[in-house]
C-alpha positions as CSV (number, residue, x, y, z in Angstrom):
1,M,-74.1,-44.3,-40.6
2,A,-74.9,-41.5,-38.2
3,E,-78.0,-39.4,-39.5
4,I,-78.0,-35.8,-39.1
5,S,-81.1,-34.6,-37.1
6,V,-82.9,-31.6,-38.6
7,A,-84.5,-29.3,-36.3
8,E,-88.0,-30.9,-35.8
9,K,-91.1,-29.0,-35.8
10,K,-93.0,-28.7,-32.6
11,I,-96.6,-27.9,-31.8
12,K,-97.3,-25.9,-28.7
13,V,-100.7,-27.2,-27.2
14,T,-102.8,-25.7,-24.3
15,L,-105.7,-27.0,-22.6
16,V,-108.2,-24.1,-22.2
17,K,-111.5,-25.8,-21.4
18,S,-112.2,-28.2,-18.8
19,I,-112.7,-32.3,-19.4
20,I,-115.6,-32.4,-16.9
21,G,-118.6,-33.7,-19.0
22,T,-116.5,-34.8,-22.0
23,K,-116.4,-38.2,-23.2
24,Q,-114.1,-40.7,-21.9
25,D,-112.1,-41.2,-24.8
26,H,-111.5,-37.5,-25.4
27,R,-110.5,-37.3,-21.5
28,A,-108.0,-39.9,-22.6
29,T,-107.0,-38.1,-25.6
30,V,-106.2,-35.0,-23.4
31,R,-104.0,-36.9,-21.1
32,G,-102.4,-38.9,-24.1
33,L,-101.3,-35.1,-25.0
34,G,-99.9,-34.6,-22.1
35,L,-102.2,-31.9,-20.3
36,R,-103.5,-32.2,-16.9
37,R,-105.2,-29.1,-15.9
38,I,-106.5,-25.8,-17.7
39,N,-103.8,-23.6,-19.0
40,H,-101.3,-26.4,-19.0
41,T,-99.4,-26.5,-22.0
42,S,-97.3,-29.4,-23.9
43,L,-94.9,-28.9,-26.3
44,L,-95.3,-32.0,-28.8
45,Q,-93.6,-33.0,-32.1
46,D,-95.6,-32.2,-35.2
47,T,-96.5,-35.8,-36.5
48,P,-99.7,-37.0,-38.1
49,A,-100.7,-38.9,-34.8
50,V,-100.3,-35.7,-32.7
51,R,-102.3,-33.6,-35.2
52,G,-105.1,-36.4,-35.6
53,M,-105.2,-36.0,-31.7
54,I,-105.4,-32.2,-31.6
55,K,-108.3,-32.5,-34.0
56,K,-110.4,-35.0,-31.9
57,V,-110.3,-32.6,-29.0
58,A,-110.0,-29.3,-30.9
59,Y,-112.8,-27.8,-28.7
60,L,-111.0,-28.0,-25.5
61,V,-107.3,-27.1,-26.6
62,K,-105.8,-24.4,-28.3
63,C,-102.5,-25.0,-30.6
64,E,-99.9,-22.8,-32.0
65,G,-96.8,-23.5,-34.3
């Protein structure tokens, strides 16, 4: 059976603060979100895992959606 894919929700995440001086695991989380440099934006699926990552580094990122 073929499943009909419903339009999945997306979250737009932007790195707004430098990762210099932050904890190593927070840097890894930012990289895991697909962010490389300040003002870099990534469009991600809205899943509990992604929301947890955003919450962990909320002081570094801005999210919309």
